[in-house]
Structure formats: structure tokens, C-alpha cells
N, C-alpha and C positions, 0 to 999 in steps of 0.2 A: 876376277873372272865372273862373267854373268852366266847363270845356269838357266835363266828364263829370259833370253835376249829379246824375244819378240813381244814381251809383256811389259807395258809401262805401269806406273803406279795407278791402281784402280781409283777412279774418281766418282763422285756423285754427279749424275747428269739429270736426275728427276724422273718422274713417273712415265713420261712420254718417250724416254730414250729407247732406242732399238739396239744399242750397243751391248753385246753379251758380256763385255769386259768393263762394265760400268755399273754403279749402284743406281737403282731407281728409287729406293726408299731410305737406305742407310746414308744419312748425312751426319757425320760424327759430331759436328758442332751445333746442329739444330737443337734448340731448347724444347724439351717436352716435360711438362709437369715440374718445372723448376730446375731441371738438370739437362745437361747435354745428352744426346743419344749415346755417345761414347761412354759416359759415366754410368748411364742406366744399364747398358748392355754388357760392358766389360767382356768383350768377345775374346776367346782363347782358341788357338789351334792345338789339336792333340797330336803329339809326336808319333804315337804308335800307329794309328791308321794312316795318317797323312804321309809320313816319311819312312815307315817300315812296312806298311801294308803292301802286299803283292797281288791281291785279288784272288788268292787261293780259296777254294771251298772244299767241302767233303768229297766232291766228285772230280776234282782236278787241281793241278798246280796253278800258281799265280801266272798272270800274263801281262802284268803292268810293265810299261816301258818307262824306265828310270835311267836315262843316259849317264847320270852322274854317279851311279852306284855300281861298283864292280862285283857286288855279290859276296864279298869277303867279310869275315867277322874281324877285321883288323882295326886297330885304333886309328890308323891313317884314314881308312874309309869312313869311320865314325866321325872324325873331325871334319872331313869333307862334307858329310851329310849335314852336319850342324851349320856349315856355311850356306848350304842349299836352303835349309829350313828358314834361316833368318832372311835370306833374299826373298823367299816366298812370302813370309809374314810381313816384311817391310813393304813389298809391293801391294799386298792385300790391304795393308793398313790395320792389321790386327794387333792390339796392344799387349796381348798376353799369350803364353803357351803353357802346356802341361806335359809332363813326361813320367814314365817309369824309369828306374835306373837302368834296366836292361834294354830299353829303347835306344838310349843315347850311347851306351858303351857296352862292349862285349865282355862276357865272362872270361876269366883266365883259367889257368890250371888249378888254382887254389884261391881262397878268399883274399889273400894278400895281393896277388896279381890282379884279381878282379877289381879291387879297390884302387890300385894304381891306374888301371885302364880308365876307370871312372874319373879319377882326378885329372887325367890328361884331357878328357873330353870336356869336363867341367871348365877347365881353363879356357877352351875355345868358346864355350857357351857364354862365359862371363865376358869375354872380349866382344862377342856379338851383341850381347845385351847392352854393353856400354856404348857400342857404336850406333845402335839403332834406337835405344830407349825402350825396347820391348822387354816386358817383365815376366817373371815366372809366377803364374797364378797358383799352381800347386805342383808338388813333386810326390812321388810314391815309389814303393818297391814292388817289383814283380816277384811275387811269392807263389807262382802257379805254373810257370812254363817249364822250368827245369824238372827232370824226373825225380829229383830228391823230394819234391813236393807232391808225390803221387797220392799220399794220404792226407794232404793238407799241409799247412805251415804251423801256425800256433796251435792248431787242433790236431796235429799229427799224433799217431800212436807211438811215434819215435821221438824221444826227448832230444836227441841230437838235432833233429830237424827244427824243433822249436828254438834250440840254441843258435843254429845257423840263421834262421829267420830273424832272430833278435839282432844278431850282428849285422845282417843286411839292412834292417830298418834303421839301426844306429847310424850307419854310413849314409843312408838315404836322407835321414834327418839333417845330418851335418852338411851335405851338399845343398839341400833345399835352403837351409839357413844361409850358406855361403852365397847362393845365387839370389838371395832376397825374396824367396818364395813366401807368399802371404797366407798359404794354407798347406796342409799335408793331408792326403787322402788315404784311407784304409778301405780297399775293396776286398771282399772275402775270398775271391779266387776259388780255391778248393776247400775253403772252410765250410764244410758241410758233410753230408753223408750220402752214400748210395744204398746202403743196406743196414738196417738197425740190428740185424743178427750179430754183426761184428763191431758194434759201436757202443761205447760208454758215453751216452749223450751228455749227461750232467758233467762228467769230468772234462769233456771237450769244451763245454761252455765255460767252465771254471778256468781252464787254461787260456781260452781266448780273452777272458777278462783280465787275467794276470798279465798277458802280453800287452794289452792296451794300457794297463796301468803302468807297466815298465816304460812304455813309450812316453807317457805323460811325465813320468819322473825324469827321464833323460832330456826331454825337451826343456824342462825347467832348469836342469843342470847346465845346459849349454846356452841358455838364453834365447831359445827359439820361441817367439811369441805369436807365431801364426796360428790360425784356427785349425783344429783337428776335425776332419770330416769322415763320416762313414757313408759308403755308397751302397744302398740296399739293392739286392737282386735275389729273386726267388729260386732260380734254378740255372743250370748251365755254368760250369761243367758238372757239378754234382746234381743228384736228383733233388736234394733239398739243401739250399744254402741257409746258414744260420742267420744271415742278415737279410731275410727274405723280403721284407717291406718296411716302411717307416714305422708302422705300429710294432712289429716284432723287434726292431732295433730300439725303439723307445722303451719297451718292456725290459729288454736286455740291459740297457744302460742304467735304468732305474734300479733293477735288481742288484747290480753290482756297484751302485753309487758313482757312476761315471757320467751322468747326464749333464753335469756342468762343464765337462771338458770337451764335449763333442757336439757337432751339429751334423746335418745330413747333406750329402751331395746327391741330389735326386736326378735320376736319368729317365727319360721318356720311355725308351724301349724296355727298361727294367720294370717300370710301372705297369706297362701293358702285359708283360710276361707274368706279373703277379696277379693279373685279373683286375687291375685298377686302371682308371684313366690317370693321365699325368695331372690333371686338374685335382683329382682326389688326393694323390700323394703329396702334391705341393701344398694343398690346403691343410692337410693333416700336419705336415711338418711345420708350416707357418703358424698354425694355431697354437702350437706348443713352443714357439720361439726357436725352432730347431732347423729352419731352412737356411742353409749356409751357402750353397752353390748349386749349379745345375749343369748336368751333361745334356746338351741340346742335340737330340737326334729323333728318330722315329723308327718304328718297326713296320713290317709289311703285314697287313691284316690277314693276308692269305697264307702266310708262313708262320708257323708257331715257334720260331727261334729268333735269336738276337741278331737281326740283320744290320743294325746300326746305320741306317740311311740318313741322309741329310734332311733337316726339317723343311717341309714345303707346305704344311697345313696351317692356314691362317687362324683357324679356330683354336688350334693347340697353342700357337704362339701368343695369341690374344689372351687366352686363359692363363698361360704362364706369366705373362707380364702383368696381368691384373692382380694376381697373387703377389708378385714382387712389388708392384706399386703400392698395394694396400698395406704391406709390411714395412714400407719405407726404404726399399732397396735390398741388395744382397750383402751389404757391408764389404768385407774383404773378398767375397766370392765373385763369381761371374758366370758367363755362359760359355762352356767349353764344348766345341764341336767334336764330341766323341762319336764321330761318324766317318764312314769310308765311302769313297766312290765305288760304285758297283763294278763287278768283274768286267763287264763289257765296256766300261769307261776307263780305258787303260792308258790313254795318252796323258802326258804331264799337264796339258792345258785343262783337262777335265777337273783337276784339283782346284783351279781357279773358279770354273763355272759352279762347282759344288758349293764352295765357301761363299761366293757372291750371292748365290740363291738363298743359302741359309741365313746370311746376315740381312739380306733384304726382307726375308719373310719375318724375321724377328723385329726388324725396325718397323715394318708395316703393322705387325701385331701390337707393338708398343704404342703406336699412334692411336690405334683403335681402343686399346685398353685405357689410355689416358683420357680419351673422350668420354668413355663410359664412366670412369672414375669422377671426372669433372662434373658431369651431369648428376651424379649421385643416385641414378634411378634404381640400381640394384641394392645399394646400401639402404636407401629409404624404404624399399619394399621389404627387405629383411627386418628392419627396425619395426615396421608396422606389424609384420607377421608375428613377432614375438612381444607385442605390446603388453600382453597380460602378465608378462614377467617383470614389467617395470613399475608395477604398483600392486597394492593389496596382497593377496595370498602368494603371488609369484615372488615378490620381494622377500616375504617371510621365509619361503622355501629356500631361496638362494642364499640368504644371510645366515641360515641355520637355526632360526628361531621356531620353525614349525616341526611338528612330529605327527605321528599317525593319529594321536588323540585329537590334536587341534585341527587336523585335516578332516577327520570324521565330523567334528562339530561344525566346521565351515560348510561341508556339503549337506549335512542334515538341515542346516538353516537355509541354504540356497536351494536345495532340492534337485537341481540338474546343472550340468556344465554349461558354460556360455557357448553359444553356437559357433561351430567351426566355420572358417571361411576357406575358399578355394586357394590352392597353392599357385594357381595361374601359370602353370609350367609352360604351356604353349605360348601364352601372352609374352612371357619373359624371353623365350627363345626368339619369338618374332621381334621383340624389342631390340635384342642384341643384334639381330640381323640388319637393322636399320643403320648401324654404324659401319657396315662393310660397304664402303663406296669406292 
């Protein structure tokens, strides 16, 4: 049965195409900087927004038209939804997908029944993966929607909740491994606080670290070799999330000796909610070798919450791909469209328009970033700007042979610092603009 009978497989037609159901920039086999676009970008469709989102918002219920979905929380409906998802991804030409356990299968009356429900849907997912060749980029567990997680999961004040969350992640790791997932993501969900009057902050951090350590131990026990990823977010649903940005996550992991087991899954809208640009968060993560994967979306600059819109800004996609190219790729990670069509875009065809636009915007950004990297203009400028660190006193400072006494002697002899030169910020911004053709 075809769920999108009026949509053929989306093809590349080139920049001059007027066909809304065709790629203008994303040509999967086109070689860019030594790799195909498909291998650079590693696009993934997110299950939660794309196949479970209804378009609801704080002021009204969902209005999305989804003819294949009967609205029930039955296993049969969940299996049917899986068939829909793979037809969509196959026609889109997207090589990966991502899910939370509760996206794909409903909860039962107890943990045992919940696990059986998940096993039934995983069987269908595995069949569809084998049929289409589409792979699981990452799996994760939803530890935030059910009311049991009202105070958090691993950071809950209720030890039973910690135990339930552990059991749920155990199962999610098992099915991620069964489906060949190459990463596993931890998003804090409700791991944070609303009020410090009722919060033992240090104890909650300790419990979060214990939980992540247990996950590492179990992954090793079952032979799961995928990359563990933490997804930073500063707020929503709590006032303060413990994984607020890449710097906070880095400090946490190093404090508890977990930095070798984890990398970051960085999201654009979360970066801006933290008061950073995506360029900043990606550069920070990459500079420490911690950039593992990306949630590709954007926020609305006029709305101060997580709108999860599809990426359409070429500057952001260019900057994203410049960081990715400069670090040699994302390894097992990819670009997951953690994005939803807006409430007013409620017809099934809008799902295709949104993903095509996002894929084209990233492909175009990749080509611009590759041209900048090839010319070396930014790299050469930065190298020249820091030239004083490549000889003389700069080398001594960096290698650790200098101290305050030797620095004082150096400056007493020299008398004054070497003249500073301009950062040429406007020049560089103008230079980058030349590549947008």
C-alpha cells in the first residue's frame, strides 16, 4: 500500500529547477572536497516531529492531517506508522532516521508490556531497514513525557524513578544495537531544576553521572560499540537544564571522568536558546574533539522558545559545514532534522517540502564551505593573526618553559609590546560573502 501515491522519488534537477518536489542543490553522488554529498551530510529524519507531531501548541490542539494514523496508541497503528515512515524516507532519499523509544511504540500497563510493544514494532522497523537500506543514526529513550518523570529521571528525588529510567535505557540500548544504530543520544529532558529551594544540586549531578556510567557499563556488556552523545540544552522544560551548553557539558564530563565515553549532539535551536550562535557551539565542541553529530534546525528570532523549524539560512548551514569539513567529517554522526513543519503547514505534502528545503540548504552550504576551505583564506588569516605564538616568546609560553620572571625580563629588555594589527572583521565578512553565488 502506498501512503504517498502522488509523490515519486525525489530527484536532483539542478539550481534552475522550478519543481517543488525536486532537489536544486542536493545531488547525493556529487563529489565535494573528496567525498560525496551523501557521505558528508548523512541526513536523518527524526521520527518524533515528522511522524508523531500533530502541530499542537500551547494555545491549541494539533491540526495535522495524517490519513494513515487512526489516533490510537495501539501496536497495530504503530507498525503501520513505521511503514509510512519508511515510504517517506525512501522517496525522500534520506539514508538515516532517529527515534525515541516512545515515538515508535506505545507504553503498556507495566514495563514488561511496554517492552513487548517495543519489540513488536522493532521487528517491523528491522524489516523496513532491510527492505530499503535506510539505517538508524541513533536511538534514545523518552525520559520526560510520562508523569513519572515530573521531577526528572536520573536526577529525580525519587529513587524508584531512577531505577525505572535505568530499565528503560537498558531496553533502548538493546533495540538500538539490534537495529544497527551507530550512536545513542542522551538528552536531559527534565534533568534540571525549577527552584533551588527544593533541590540538592550536587546530589542530582552525582546521580546523573552514576546513571551515565551505568549506561557505559551496560553498552560494553552487550557489545554496543556506537558513539554515546549528549545533547546540550539550556532551558525548557526546566528553568535550568544541567546540560545547558557544550561548555557546561564538558565541565560535567571532565569532573566525573566521562569525557572519553561521550561526544556532543549539537542542536541549532538549543545553541541560540543558550545565548550562543550555532557556529560558536560547533566550534567549541570541535576544538575539544567532542563534536559527534548535529540536530539540524533553527529557531525563530522573534520567539524565545524552542520552535524547531527547518533550516533555511545559508549562513548557518555554511558555517556548520565549515566546522564539519575542518574537523574531517562527523564520523558516525550525521545531520538529523530535529525539525517540525509549522502548525499552518498541516497537509502530508508539507513534510516533503520541508525536508527538501532543509536538505538543499545544507547541500548549498556545503558547497560554499568547501570553496572557502579550498581557498584557505580564513585559515591563512588566522595563522597570520597568531604568528607571534609561532616563534620566540610565544613558543616558550606554549611549551611551558616561560614563567613570570622570564616574561618580566623579556619585557624589560624589549620595552613595549609589538604593535597590534586590525582584526579585519568587516573585511572577512565581505570576503565570505563573495562565495555566496
